[in-house]
KOLLUM-377859 format. One record per atom (N, C-alpha, C): residue number from 0; residue in three letters; atom name; z, y, x. Coordinates in pm, 1 decimal, m for minus. Atoms other than C-alpha are relative to their C-alpha. Example, Ala and Ser with C-alpha at 12.3 -4.5 7.8 and 13.67 -1.06 7.14 Angstrom:
residues 2
0/Ala/N/0.0/m119.0/89.0;
0/Ala/CA/780.0/m450.0/1230.0;
0/Ala/C/0.0/120.0/90.0;
1/Ser/N/m6.0/m119.0/m82.0;
1/Ser/CA/714.0/m106.0/1367.0;
1/Ser/C/73.0/109.0/m77.0;
//
This chain:
residues 179
0/Met/N/26.6/144.0/6.9;
0/Met/CA/7158.1/m1854.6/m1336.0;
0/Met/C/m149.6/m23.6/m16.5;
1/Pro/N/143.2/27.0/12.7;
1/Pro/CA/6803.9/m1984.2/m1278.2;
1/Pro/C/m33.3/m72.9/m130.5;
2/Asp/N/50.9/68.8/117.6;
2/Asp/CA/6606.8/m2092.4/m1584.5;
2/Asp/C/m151.9/m6.6/12.2;
3/Ala/N/145.2/13.0/m7.2;
3/Ala/CA/6239.8/m2144.9/m1671.2;
3/Ala/C/m69.4/134.3/19.8;
4/Arg/N/64.6/m131.7/m9.0;
4/Arg/CA/6162.9/m1772.1/m1694.0;
4/Arg/C/20.7/66.1/135.5;
5/Gly/N/m27.0/m56.0/m131.3;
5/Gly/CA/6320.3/m1682.7/m1359.5;
5/Gly/C/m7.9/151.5/1.3;
6/Asp/N/12.5/m144.3/m19.2;
6/Asp/CA/6254.0/m1331.8/m1228.1;
6/Asp/C/m144.3/46.5/m18.6;
7/Leu/N/141.7/m31.3/18.3;
7/Leu/CA/5893.5/m1321.3/m1346.8;
7/Leu/C/m24.4/79.4/m127.8;
8/Thr/N/44.3/m70.9/120.4;
8/Thr/CA/5715.5/m1099.8/m1595.9;
8/Thr/C/m107.1/m86.1/m65.8;
9/Trp/N/90.0/91.0/70.4;
9/Trp/CA/5551.9/m1332.4/m1846.9;
9/Trp/C/m73.5/75.6/m110.0;
10/Ile/N/79.5/m58.5/107.6;
10/Ile/CA/5270.2/m1220.9/m2075.4;
10/Ile/C/m80.7/m111.2/m66.1;
11/Pro/N/76.6/106.0/66.2;
11/Pro/CA/5075.2/m1421.9/m2333.8;
11/Pro/C/m125.3/m35.1/81.7;
12/Ala/N/113.3/44.9/m82.6;
12/Ala/CA/4818.2/m1629.6/m2145.2;
12/Ala/C/m133.4/40.2/m61.6;
13/Ala/N/124.8/m37.2/66.1;
13/Ala/CA/4551.7/m1553.1/m2403.9;
13/Ala/C/m37.3/146.2/25.9;
14/Asp/N/24.6/m142.0/m28.4;
14/Asp/CA/4588.4/m1182.7/m2312.0;
14/Asp/C/m27.2/26.5/147.3;
15/Ala/N/16.8/m20.7/m144.7;
15/Ala/CA/4555.4/m1236.6/m1935.8;
15/Ala/C/m73.2/m117.4/63.1;
16/Thr/N/73.7/115.9/m51.9;
16/Thr/CA/4298.9/m1510.1/m1881.7;
16/Thr/C/m59.7/26.4/137.7;
17/Asp/N/50.8/m31.7/m133.6;
17/Asp/CA/4180.0/m1325.4/m1569.5;
17/Asp/C/93.0/m50.1/110.1;
18/Leu/N/m95.1/54.4/m97.4;
18/Leu/CA/4491.9/m1464.5/m1397.6;
18/Leu/C/m14.3/m151.2/16.6;
19/Leu/N/12.7/145.7/3.7;
19/Leu/CA/4380.1/m1822.7/m1465.0;
19/Leu/C/m133.5/m45.1/58.4;
20/Ala/N/128.0/59.8/m38.4;
20/Ala/CA/4114.0/m2052.9/m1324.7;
20/Ala/C/m90.9/1.0/m123.3;
21/Pro/N/91.5/m4.9/115.4;
21/Pro/CA/3800.6/m2033.6/m1545.1;
21/Pro/C/15.9/m116.2/m98.3;
22/Ser/N/m14.7/114.3/90.6;
22/Ser/CA/3849.4/m2386.0/m1684.5;
22/Ser/C/129.9/8.7/m79.7;
23/Val/N/m128.3/m17.8/69.3;
23/Val/CA/4211.8/m2305.2/m1772.8;
23/Val/C/m14.0/111.7/m103.5;
24/Ala/N/21.6/m111.5/92.3;
24/Ala/CA/4113.2/m1972.9/m1929.2;
24/Ala/C/m80.6/m45.4/m121.8;
25/Gln/N/82.0/50.9/110.6;
25/Gln/CA/3849.3/m2152.0/m2137.4;
25/Gln/C/84.3/m86.4/m94.1;
26/Ala/N/m85.8/85.3/83.6;
26/Ala/CA/4103.7/m2409.5/m2259.0;
26/Ala/C/99.7/83.9/m79.9;
27/Val/N/m95.0/m88.2/69.5;
27/Val/CA/4358.3/m2139.4/m2343.4;
27/Val/C/m73.4/75.5/m110.9;
28/Gly/N/79.8/m70.1/100.7;
28/Gly/CA/4086.8/m1942.5/m2524.6;
28/Gly/C/m41.4/m89.2/m115.4;
29/Gly/N/36.7/97.1/102.8;
29/Gly/CA/3999.3/m2258.4/m2715.9;
29/Gly/C/118.2/m51.8/m80.4;
30/Gly/N/m116.5/36.9/79.7;
30/Gly/CA/4352.9/m2295.0/m2849.9;
30/Gly/C/97.2/m96.5/64.8;
31/Ala/N/m96.9/87.3/m69.0;
31/Ala/CA/4516.8/m2525.3/m2594.5;
31/Ala/C/123.4/82.6/34.0;
32/Val/N/m130.2/m62.0/m31.2;
32/Val/CA/4883.6/m2442.4/m2529.1;
32/Val/C/10.9/141.2/m58.0;
33/Pro/N/5.8/m131.4/64.3;
33/Pro/CA/4888.2/m2157.1/m2784.6;
33/Pro/C/118.4/93.0/29.1;
34/Ser/N/m117.2/m83.3/m29.1;
34/Ser/CA/5237.3/m2035.8/m2690.1;
34/Ser/C/13.9/33.1/147.3;
35/Ala/N/m10.1/m17.3/m145.2;
35/Ala/CA/5167.9/m2029.9/m2315.6;
35/Ala/C/2.5/147.2/38.6;
36/Cys/N/m2.9/m131.1/m64.1;
36/Cys/CA/5254.9/m1724.9/m2112.0;
36/Cys/C/m38.6/m19.8/145.7;
37/Val/N/42.3/6.7/m138.8;
37/Val/CA/5127.1/m1645.2/m1763.1;
37/Val/C/70.9/108.9/78.5;
38/Ala/N/m56.8/m98.2/m92.4;
38/Ala/CA/5280.5/m1467.2/m1465.5;
38/Ala/C/m76.5/m7.5/131.0;
39/Glu/N/63.6/m6.1/m131.0;
39/Glu/CA/5115.7/m1352.6/m1146.5;
39/Glu/C/106.2/m24.5/105.9;
40/Ile/N/m92.7/28.7/m109.0;
40/Ile/CA/5279.7/m1484.0/m828.1;
40/Ile/C/m71.0/19.4/133.6;
41/Asp/N/54.2/m3.1/m135.5;
41/Asp/CA/5233.1/m1460.1/m454.5;
41/Asp/C/m62.1/m137.1/27.3;
42/Pro/N/65.5/129.3/m24.2;
42/Pro/CA/4976.5/m1734.1/m372.7;
42/Pro/C/64.8/m80.1/112.8;
43/Glu/N/m67.1/69.3/m110.1;
43/Glu/CA/5171.0/m1815.8/m55.5;
43/Glu/C/126.3/m72.5/m47.3;
44/Leu/N/m122.7/59.3/53.4;
44/Leu/CA/5464.9/m1916.7/m278.4;
44/Leu/C/m28.9/m93.5/m117.4;
45/Ala/N/38.0/86.0/112.3;
45/Ala/CA/5277.1/m2150.4/m515.3;
45/Ala/C/66.3/m136.8/4.0;
46/Asp/N/m62.2/131.9/m8.4;
46/Asp/CA/5437.8/m2468.6/m383.9;
46/Asp/C/138.2/4.7/m63.2;
47/Thr/N/m115.5/2.2/87.8;
47/Thr/CA/5729.1/m2571.6/m603.1;
47/Thr/C/129.7/51.6/61.9;
48/Ala/N/m128.9/m39.9/m58.3;
48/Ala/CA/6027.1/m2532.6/m369.3;
48/Ala/C/2.9/148.9/31.1;
49/Ala/N/5.2/m142.2/m34.7;
49/Ala/CA/5920.3/m2192.0/m237.0;
49/Ala/C/m7.0/86.1/m125.8;
50/Phe/N/12.9/m73.2/125.7;
50/Phe/CA/5821.7/m2075.0/m585.6;
50/Phe/C/134.7/10.1/m71.3;
51/Cys/N/m127.3/0.7/72.3;
51/Cys/CA/6150.6/m2179.1/m746.9;
51/Cys/C/105.5/85.6/69.5;
52/Glu/N/m98.0/m79.2/m73.6;
52/Glu/CA/6358.4/m2022.3/m472.0;
52/Glu/C/m28.2/149.6/m13.3;
53/Arg/N/33.7/m143.5/1.0;
53/Arg/CA/6173.9/m1688.7/m461.4;
53/Arg/C/11.5/62.5/m137.9;
54/Tyr/N/4.9/m57.0/134.1;
54/Tyr/CA/6135.3/m1640.9/m836.1;
54/Tyr/C/116.7/m44.9/m88.9;
55/Arg/N/m120.5/44.1/70.4;
55/Arg/CA/6469.8/m1798.2/m936.1;
55/Arg/C/m32.1/m82.3/m126.1;
56/Val/N/34.6/92.6/107.2;
56/Val/CA/6313.2/m2067.6/m1153.1;
56/Val/C/72.7/m130.3/27.2;
57/Asp/N/m71.5/126.3/m13.1;
57/Asp/CA/6523.6/m2376.8/m1213.1;
57/Asp/C/m101.2/m111.6/27.3;
58/Pro/N/94.2/109.7/m27.8;
58/Pro/CA/6345.9/m2673.3/m1048.1;
58/Pro/C/m10.3/m100.6/m114.8;
59/Glu/N/4.8/91.0/114.4;
59/Glu/CA/6435.9/m2878.0/m1356.7;
59/Glu/C/m84.8/55.9/m113.4;
60/Ala/N/86.5/m62.5/99.4;
60/Ala/CA/6223.3/m2633.3/m1557.5;
60/Ala/C/m141.5/17.6/54.4;
61/Ser/N/132.0/m5.2/m61.0;
61/Ser/CA/5921.8/m2673.0/m1330.1;
61/Ser/C/m58.6/m140.4/m4.4;
62/Ala/N/64.8/131.2/6.1;
62/Ala/CA/5672.4/m2953.5/m1378.7;
62/Ala/C/m119.5/m1.8/94.7;
63/Asn/N/110.5/17.4/m93.8;
63/Asn/CA/5429.4/m3080.8/m1119.0;
63/Asn/C/m109.3/m85.3/m62.3;
64/Cys/N/116.4/75.3/45.1;
64/Cys/CA/5081.0/m3208.8/m1191.2;
64/Cys/C/m70.8/m54.6/122.7;
65/Val/N/77.4/62.1/m106.8;
65/Val/CA/4922.0/m3456.8/m953.7;
65/Val/C/m112.8/m79.7/m65.2;
66/Val/N/113.8/76.2/50.5;
66/Val/CA/4585.2/m3618.9/m1000.2;
66/Val/C/m10.9/m127.2/82.5;
67/Val/N/13.4/129.8/m65.4;
67/Val/CA/4553.1/m3987.0/m922.8;
67/Val/C/m137.6/m56.8/m30.6;
68/Cys/N/128.5/66.7/14.7;
68/Cys/CA/4248.7/m4208.0/m887.6;
68/Cys/C/27.6/m150.4/m4.8;
69/Gly/N/m19.3/143.3/15.0;
69/Gly/CA/4270.1/m4561.2/m1023.3;
69/Gly/C/m133.6/m71.5/7.1;
70/Arg/N/124.1/77.3/m14.1;
70/Arg/CA/4014.7/m4828.5/m940.7;
70/Arg/C/22.1/m143.8/m45.7;
71/Arg/N/6.4/141.5/35.8;
71/Arg/CA/3931.3/m5162.7/m1093.0;
71/Arg/C/m147.0/m36.1/9.0;
72/Gly/N/141.5/32.1/m23.8;
72/Gly/CA/3608.8/m5304.0/m956.1;
72/Gly/C/m77.8/128.5/23.4;
73/Glu/N/82.9/m119.7/m13.3;
73/Glu/CA/3341.9/m5036.6/m994.3;
73/Glu/C/50.6/115.9/m86.5;
74/Thr/N/m51.6/m102.8/89.7;
74/Thr/CA/3542.6/m4844.6/m1255.3;
74/Thr/C/102.1/87.6/71.0;
75/Val/N/m90.1/m97.2/m61.5;
75/Val/CA/3712.1/m4528.4/m1129.2;
75/Val/C/52.0/90.3/m110.9;
76/Thr/N/m62.6/m84.6/100.4;
76/Thr/CA/3959.1/m4337.1/m1346.9;
76/Thr/C/85.7/105.2/67.3;
77/His/N/m87.4/m108.4/m44.2;
77/His/CA/4104.1/m3996.6/m1264.8;
77/His/C/97.2/28.8/m113.3;
78/Ala/N/m99.9/m34.7/100.1;
78/Ala/CA/4425.2/m3902.8/m1444.0;
78/Ala/C/97.2/100.7/58.9;
79/Ala/N/m103.9/m95.0/m39.1;
79/Ala/CA/4672.3/m3616.7/m1431.0;
79/Ala/C/134.4/m61.4/m36.5;
80/Val/N/m134.6/52.1/22.1;
80/Val/CA/5038.1/m3711.6/m1402.4;
80/Val/C/96.5/117.5/6.4;
81/Met/N/m93.4/m112.9/9.4;
81/Met/CA/5304.3/m3460.9/m1513.0;
81/Met/C/143.7/m50.6/m1.8;
82/Val/N/m143.0/29.0/m2.2;
82/Val/CA/5670.2/m3496.1/m1414.0;
82/Val/C/74.3/126.7/40.0;
83/Leu/N/m81.6/m112.2/m43.3;
83/Leu/CA/5952.9/m3250.3/m1365.3;
83/Leu/C/5.6/3.0/151.9;
84/Ala/N/m1.2/m15.3/m145.8;
84/Ala/CA/5973.6/m3114.4/m1011.1;
84/Ala/C/114.4/m75.7/65.4;
85/Thr/N/m115.5/71.1/m53.6;
85/Thr/CA/6307.8/m3290.3/m968.1;
85/Thr/C/m15.4/m151.0/m7.6;
86/Asp/N/23.0/143.7/18.8;
86/Asp/CA/6160.5/m3631.3/m1053.8;
86/Asp/C/m118.5/m47.3/84.1;
87/Arg/N/114.5/62.7/m66.7;
87/Arg/CA/5919.8/m3873.6/m888.8;
87/Arg/C/m67.3/m94.7/m97.0;
88/Ala/N/76.6/87.2/89.2;
88/Ala/CA/5644.7/m4043.1/m1083.8;
88/Ala/C/m13.5/m138.5/61.0;
89/Asp/N/20.0/138.7/m42.5;
89/Asp/CA/5619.5/m4420.3/m1064.7;
89/Asp/C/m150.2/m29.5/m4.8;
90/Val/N/146.3/11.2/m4.1;
90/Val/CA/5252.4/m4406.8/m968.0;
90/Val/C/m43.2/m144.0/24.9;
91/Asn/N/45.6/132.8/m40.1;
91/Asn/CA/5227.7/m4750.6/m808.4;
91/Asn/C/24.5/m108.7/m102.9;
92/Arg/N/m25.6/102.2/101.0;
92/Arg/CA/5369.4/m4941.2/m1102.1;
92/Arg/C/m39.0/50.9/m138.8;
93/Thr/N/20.6/m43.8/137.8;
93/Thr/CA/5384.7/m4752.7/m1433.0;
93/Thr/C/m138.1/60.6/m21.5;
94/Val/N/128.3/m67.3/18.3;
94/Val/CA/5079.9/m4528.5/m1391.1;
94/Val/C/m115.3/m96.9/24.9;
95/Arg/N/107.1/95.8/m31.6;
95/Arg/CA/4865.8/m4798.2/m1227.4;
95/Arg/C/m20.7/m98.3/m115.5;
96/Lys/N/11.6/96.3/110.3;
96/Lys/CA/4942.7/m5049.0/m1504.0;
96/Lys/C/m54.1/65.6/m126.1;
97/His/N/45.9/m68.6/120.8;
97/His/CA/4891.1/m4793.4/m1780.4;
97/His/C/m150.1/26.3/4.7;
98/Leu/N/143.3/m27.3/m14.5;
98/Leu/CA/4547.3/m4706.6/m1644.2;
98/Leu/C/m82.9/m127.7/14.3;
99/Gly/N/72.0/125.4/m17.1;
99/Gly/CA/4458.6/m5074.1/m1599.9;
99/Gly/C/m69.8/m9.0/133.6;
100/Ala/N/61.9/m3.3/m133.5;
100/Ala/CA/4383.6/m5012.0/m1233.6;
100/Ala/C/57.6/m108.8/89.2;
101/Arg/N/m48.1/95.2/m99.5;
101/Arg/CA/4406.2/m5268.9/m958.9;
101/Arg/C/60.7/75.3/118.3;
102/Arg/N/m49.5/m85.7/m109.6;
102/Arg/CA/4451.7/m4995.0/m695.4;
102/Arg/C/9.7/142.4/m50.8;
103/Ile/N/m14.2/m140.3/39.2;
103/Ile/CA/4571.9/m4640.2/m731.2;
103/Ile/C/39.1/81.0/122.4;
104/Ser/N/m34.1/m89.7/m109.9;
104/Ser/CA/4597.1/m4347.0/m494.6;
104/Ser/C/m5.6/143.1/m52.2;
105/Phe/N/13.5/m139.8/35.7;
105/Phe/CA/4628.2/m3972.8/m502.0;
105/Phe/C/m146.3/37.2/20.6;
106/Ala/N/141.0/m36.0/m5.0;
106/Ala/CA/4285.5/m3825.8/m570.1;
106/Ala/C/m27.4/96.2/115.3;
107/Asp/N/44.0/m90.1/m105.4;
107/Asp/CA/4093.7/m3644.3/m299.5;
107/Asp/C/3.8/143.8/m53.4;
108/Gln/N/m19.2/m137.1/48.0;
108/Gln/CA/4189.1/m3274.1/m330.6;
108/Gln/C/m130.9/76.1/m15.6;
109/Ala/N/128.1/m70.9/10.1;
109/Ala/CA/3839.1/m3140.6/m261.8;
109/Ala/C/m76.9/m46.3/m123.2;
110/Glu/N/67.3/55.3/118.1;
110/Glu/CA/3698.2/m3371.6/m530.5;
110/Glu/C/63.8/52.6/m128.4;
111/Val/N/m71.7/m51.1/117.8;
111/Val/CA/3967.1/m3262.1/m779.6;
111/Val/C/m33.3/147.6/m20.8;
112/Glu/N/30.1/m143.0/11.7;
112/Glu/CA/3908.3/m2893.9/m704.4;
112/Glu/C/m139.1/22.7/m56.8;
113/Gln/N/137.6/m16.3/47.0;
113/Gln/CA/3533.8/m2931.1/m759.4;
113/Gln/C/m13.9/m43.7/m146.2;
114/Ala/N/15.2/52.2/136.4;
114/Ala/CA/3558.8/m3142.9/m1076.8;
114/Ala/C/77.5/82.6/m102.3;
115/Ala/N/m85.9/m73.0/93.6;
115/Ala/CA/3839.4/m2936.9/m1233.5;
115/Ala/C/m24.6/150.3/1.6;
116/Gly/N/17.0/m144.1/m11.3;
116/Gly/CA/3736.4/m2593.4/m1115.1;
116/Gly/C/132.1/70.6/24.0;
117/Met/N/m133.2/m54.0/m27.7;
117/Met/CA/4092.0/m2536.0/m994.4;
117/Met/C/26.0/m3.9/149.9;
118/Thr/N/m37.9/m8.0/m140.0;
118/Thr/CA/4263.3/m2467.4/m664.2;
118/Thr/C/120.4/m88.1/27.6;
119/Ser/N/m114.9/80.0/m41.2;
119/Ser/CA/4496.7/m2707.4/m485.5;
119/Ser/C/123.2/89.5/6.3;
120/Gly/N/m121.4/m79.6/7.7;
120/Gly/CA/4851.6/m2587.7/m538.5;
120/Gly/C/12.4/71.4/m133.4;
121/Gly/N/m2.5/m60.8/132.7;
121/Gly/CA/4761.5/m2464.1/m885.5;
121/Gly/C/m51.3/m94.7/m107.2;
122/Ile/N/55.4/98.1/93.9;
122/Ile/CA/4628.1/m2781.2/m1048.0;
122/Ile/C/93.0/m13.2/m120.5;
123/Thr/N/m74.6/4.7/125.4;
123/Thr/CA/4734.9/m2800.0/m1410.5;
123/Thr/C/m71.9/m92.3/m97.6;
124/Pro/N/67.8/87.1/95.2;
124/Pro/CA/4666.5/m3036.1/m1700.3;
124/Pro/C/m85.7/76.0/m100.6;
125/Val/N/73.8/m82.6/95.1;
125/Val/CA/4528.7/m2747.4/m1908.1;
125/Val/C/m137.9/30.9/58.8;
126/Gly/N/134.4/m28.3/m46.2;
126/Gly/CA/4152.0/m2736.6/m1868.8;
126/Gly/C/m60.9/m103.9/92.0;
127/Leu/N/58.6/107.8/m80.9;
127/Leu/CA/4097.7/m3061.8/m1680.7;
127/Leu/C/m118.3/m61.5/m73.5;
128/Pro/N/110.2/67.8/68.3;
128/Pro/CA/3782.8/m3264.1/m1751.6;
128/Pro/C/51.2/m84.3/m117.3;
129/Ala/N/m43.0/64.5/124.9;
129/Ala/CA/3805.0/m3409.3/m2102.8;
129/Ala/C/21.1/m150.3/12.6;
130/Asp/N/m13.1/145.4/m12.0;
130/Asp/CA/3769.5/m3769.7/m1984.0;
130/Asp/C/112.9/m42.1/94.7;
131/Trp/N/m114.9/32.4/m84.4;
131/Trp/CA/4075.5/m3750.5/m1755.3;
131/Trp/C/124.5/m10.0/m87.2;
132/Pro/N/m125.5/8.9/73.1;
132/Pro/CA/4388.7/m3886.5/m1923.8;
132/Pro/C/104.3/92.6/64.1;
133/Val/N/m112.0/m83.0/m45.8;
133/Val/CA/4690.5/m3654.8/m1898.5;
133/Val/C/126.9/m76.2/m37.7;
134/Leu/N/m120.4/78.8/22.5;
134/Leu/CA/5003.7/m3867.1/m1859.0;
134/Leu/C/120.2/92.3/17.2;
135/Val/N/m111.8/m93.7/2.3;
135/Val/CA/5305.0/m3653.7/m1953.6;
135/Val/C/129.7/m79.0/m9.5;
136/Asp/N/m128.7/67.6/5.9;
136/Asp/CA/5650.5/m3781.7/m1870.8;
136/Asp/C/77.3/48.4/m122.5;
137/Ser/N/m75.0/m33.9/121.1;
137/Ser/CA/5879.6/m3788.2/m2175.4;
137/Ser/C/97.2/115.0/23.6;
138/Arg/N/m91.4/m111.2/m29.3;
138/Arg/CA/6120.0/m3546.0/m2001.6;
138/Arg/C/m73.5/133.4/m1.1;
139/Val/N/81.3/m121.9/6.1;
139/Val/CA/5841.3/m3289.8/m1965.2;
139/Val/C/m31.0/32.5/m145.3;
140/Ala/N/34.1/m21.0/140.8;
140/Ala/CA/5734.1/m3336.9/m2327.7;
140/Ala/C/119.4/50.8/m80.4;
141/Ala/N/m121.2/m39.7/72.4;
141/Ala/CA/6095.2/m3288.0/m2444.1;
141/Ala/C/54.7/135.8/43.6;
142/Ala/N/m51.4/m126.5/m53.4;
142/Ala/CA/6149.9/m2971.5/m2238.2;
142/Ala/C/m34.7/116.4/m92.6;
143/Asp/N/23.8/m120.4/78.6;
143/Asp/CA/6187.6/m2643.6/m2424.8;
143/Asp/C/m115.5/78.5/61.3;
144/Leu/N/103.7/m70.8/m74.2;
144/Leu/CA/5981.5/m2459.5/m2161.2;
144/Leu/C/m9.2/m58.0/140.3;
145/Val/N/20.0/41.2/m138.6;
145/Val/CA/5830.2/m2571.1/m1830.9;
145/Val/C/m101.4/92.4/65.1;
146/Val/N/94.3/m77.8/m78.8;
146/Val/CA/5649.8/m2383.0/m1556.9;
146/Val/C/m96.8/m97.7/65.0;
147/Ile/N/105.4/83.1/m58.4;
147/Ile/CA/5318.3/m2535.0/m1448.2;
147/Ile/C/m101.7/91.8/68.5;
148/Gly/N/103.3/m78.3/m66.6;
148/Gly/CA/5020.8/m2422.2/m1242.6;
148/Gly/C/m91.8/69.3/m98.3;
149/Gly/N/96.2/m74.7/79.7;
149/Gly/CA/4766.3/m2174.5/m1370.3;
149/Gly/C/m144.3/m30.4/37.5;
150/Gly/N/134.4/34.9/m45.1;
150/Gly/CA/4470.1/m2343.5/m1205.1;
150/Gly/C/m37.9/67.3/130.7;
151/Val/N/16.2/m70.4/m127.5;
151/Val/CA/4492.9/m2104.2/m909.1;
151/Val/C/138.5/16.6/60.4;
152/Arg/N/m129.6/m13.8/m67.1;
152/Arg/CA/4767.3/m2049.2/m653.4;
152/Arg/C/71.4/130.3/m36.5;
153/Gly/N/m58.1/m130.3/27.3;
153/Gly/CA/4826.7/m1692.6/m774.9;
153/Gly/C/59.1/18.7/m137.4;
154/Ser/N/m62.0/m14.4/132.1;
154/Ser/CA/4964.5/m1767.4/m1121.3;
154/Ser/C/70.0/m128.9/m41.4;
155/Lys/N/m69.5/113.1/62.0;
155/Lys/CA/5194.1/m1993.7/m1319.2;
155/Lys/C/m3.4/18.9/m150.4;
156/Leu/N/m9.2/0.7/146.0;
156/Leu/CA/5200.9/m2085.9/m1686.4;
156/Leu/C/139.8/m43.0/m42.0;
157/Leu/N/m126.0/38.6/63.3;
157/Leu/CA/5516.3/m2108.3/m1898.0;
157/Leu/C/m36.9/m57.6/m136.0;
158/Val/N/52.5/72.5/115.7;
158/Val/CA/5455.1/m2367.0/m2168.6;
158/Val/C/109.3/m86.2/m62.7;
159/Pro/N/m88.5/97.1/63.0;
159/Pro/CA/5661.8/m2555.3/m2427.6;
159/Pro/C/m47.9/m141.6/33.9;
160/Gly/N/36.6/137.3/m33.0;
160/Gly/CA/5671.0/m2921.9/m2326.1;
160/Gly/C/m77.8/m68.3/m110.5;
161/Ala/N/68.8/62.3/113.4;
161/Ala/CA/5558.5/m3021.9/m2674.7;
161/Ala/C/m148.1/36.1/m2.5;
162/Glu/N/141.2/m38.3/m1.7;
162/Glu/CA/5233.5/m2827.6/m2627.1;
162/Glu/C/m76.9/m76.1/108.0;
163/Leu/N/65.0/85.3/m99.0;
163/Leu/CA/5158.6/m3025.9/m2311.1;
163/Leu/C/m25.3/m138.3/m59.1;
164/Ala/N/14.8/131.0/65.1;
164/Ala/CA/5215.9/m3343.9/m2512.1;
164/Ala/C/m111.3/1.4/m103.7;
165/Asp/N/104.8/m13.1/101.8;
165/Asp/CA/4965.8/m3210.2/m2768.4;
165/Asp/C/m139.7/22.3/57.5;
166/Leu/N/133.3/m15.3/m57.8;
166/Leu/CA/4680.8/m3164.2/m2520.6;
166/Leu/C/m87.7/m116.7/m44.6;
167/Pro/N/86.7/105.9/53.5;
167/Pro/CA/4375.9/m3364.6/m2637.7;
167/Pro/C/6.4/m133.3/73.2;
168/Ala/N/0.7/125.2/m76.7;
168/Ala/CA/4389.7/m3622.6/m2356.5;
168/Ala/C/140.5/m47.0/37.2;
169/Ala/N/m137.9/29.2/m41.0;
169/Ala/CA/4770.9/m3634.7/m2334.1;
169/Ala/C/54.8/m128.1/m62.1;
170/Glu/N/m75.3/117.0/43.4;
170/Glu/CA/4980.4/m3947.9/m2357.7;
170/Glu/C/139.8/15.9/56.9;
171/Val/N/m138.0/m14.2/m45.1;
171/Val/CA/5360.2/m3929.7/m2339.8;
171/Val/C/54.5/m138.3/35.2;
172/Leu/N/m54.2/126.8/m51.9;
172/Leu/CA/5520.9/m4205.4/m2130.0;
172/Leu/C/126.5/28.1/79.7;
173/Asp/N/m110.9/m9.9/m95.0;
173/Asp/CA/5834.2/m4271.4/m1929.3;
173/Asp/C/m59.2/m30.3/136.7;
174/Leu/N/71.8/13.5/m126.3;
174/Leu/CA/5684.5/m4211.2/m1585.0;
174/Leu/C/87.2/7.5/123.4;
175/Val/N/m86.8/m26.8/m113.1;
175/Val/CA/5986.4/m4148.0/m1365.5;
175/Val/C/53.2/m129.0/61.2;
176/Ile/N/m60.0/112.1/m71.1;
176/Ile/CA/6105.2/m4388.4/m1098.8;
176/Ile/C/149.3/m2.0/m30.7;
177/Ala/N/m141.8/11.8/31.3;
177/Ala/CA/6446.0/m4514.3/m1210.0;
177/Ala/C/81.7/m6.8/128.4;
178/Asp/N/m88.9/0.6/m117.8;
178/Asp/CA/6728.6/m4452.3/m966.2;
178/Asp/C/76.5/m128.6/12.3;
//
């Protein structure tokens, strides 16, 4: 039966920071997500569906991080949005209103990669720029363990949801589009 651990070999992230993007490794070394474990994966299988299938990880135990860009006049706000892989974030209503933005869109990937020091397909809330809010869906925060990106396509982190909710810039909200 698939679960959050799947068929991967997990080791404490603090002991294998070489598997993480530098900004993620720095955050882990600084005490963020202290219980996090890391596993090396095939970079070609970093996208959620392929990853979950190959490594037998329950999609309900995988959380996706997308970065959005909200605008109000000249003010631009980047924010990370975390929801379970089986859910869809209500970006156009809930996230936009929470950020006080008039317009919102998914952030430019090249800009995110440069600002975060991470690779597309591995973006994670751990180690993002300090001024970027991290909006964590309540279902992610309540999860025992969730799999998230390691900042690069070649690794994943296994983290208690509560530790994501405890990130310095984190705010827990109900972000999922209601069915």
